[in-house]
N, C-alpha and C positions, 0 to 999 in steps of 0.2 A: 924822888923820881924827877928826871929832867923835863924841861919844857918840850924838848924834841921827842922824848919817849911818849909823853902825853899826847902830843900832836899826832904821832904815828898811831896811837890807840884810837884817837878820834876818827882818823881816816878809815881805819879798819872797821870800827863800829858803824860808821856812816855807810860804807859799802854793804856790810851785812844787813843793816836795817833796810836799805833800799831794796835788796834782794828779797828779804823775808816778807816785807809788807807791800811790795810793789809800790813803795812810797815814791811820790813824785819829786818835785824840785825842792830840796832842802839842803842845808849844810850845817855841820857841827863846827863851831869855832871856839877856840880857847879864849876865855876872858882873862882869868887869872888863877894863880895857885897860891894858897895861903892857909890860914887857920880860920875855922868857922867860929861862931860866937861861943862855943864851948871849948875852944882851944884845940880842936881836932883837925888833922890834915884834911884839906878839901880842895876841890877844883871847881871853878865856875865855868860853865859852858853855855854858849848861845846856840839855840836851835833856830837857825835863820830860815825864814820862809818868805815867799812872795806875798805882797800885800793881799792879793786875791785869795790866798790860802789861809788867811788869818782867822776866818770864821768857819773853817772846815770842821765837820763833825768828828773826824778821826784824829784831829790834831792832838788832843790830850792823850789818846792812846799811844800815838807815835812818840810823844815826849816821854811818857812813862816807860815805854819799851826801850828808848834810848838810854834812860837812866839805869834800867836793869842791865842792859848789855855793857854799859860802862862799868858798873859794879863788878860784873863777872870778869871783864877784861883787866881791871885794876887788880883784882884778886889773883888772877892767873899771872900777872906781871910781878907778883910779890908785894903788892901794896893793898892788902885787904882793908886797911883802915882809911884809905883815901876815899872821901865821900864826894860824889858828883852832884852839884847843884845845876840843874838844867833850866835855863830861862828862854822863853820864846821872844824873838825879836824879828821884826820884818827886815828884809834886806834894805829897804829904803831908809828905815829908822837907823839901822846900824851904820849905813854909809854916812848919813847926816851927822851922827854922833862922832864917828871916827874922823870925819873931815872938819868937824867943828862948826857945822852949819845948822845943827839941830836947834829948833825953836819950839818952845812949848806954847 
């Protein structure tokens, strides 16, 4: 599955999740495509949120639901073995890392 196809699926799942959960401000962003530790096809996705939402009570439910919807979408696209790993990252952290200004 191409990066463009996966990005399209991410956009579709993001729209659906926002409608389904009345979820606020978040974005699904592709990190990478590759093999997991067991040698299986996988995709790593960031669930980007505002800093102020990082401690939200519904965050884990939203991330779990995003993972479920991605599994369904990949299966429908003919890639049932493609496993989504969804990681939470704040927008500020993501920006700092991608711009090379992140400091621990």
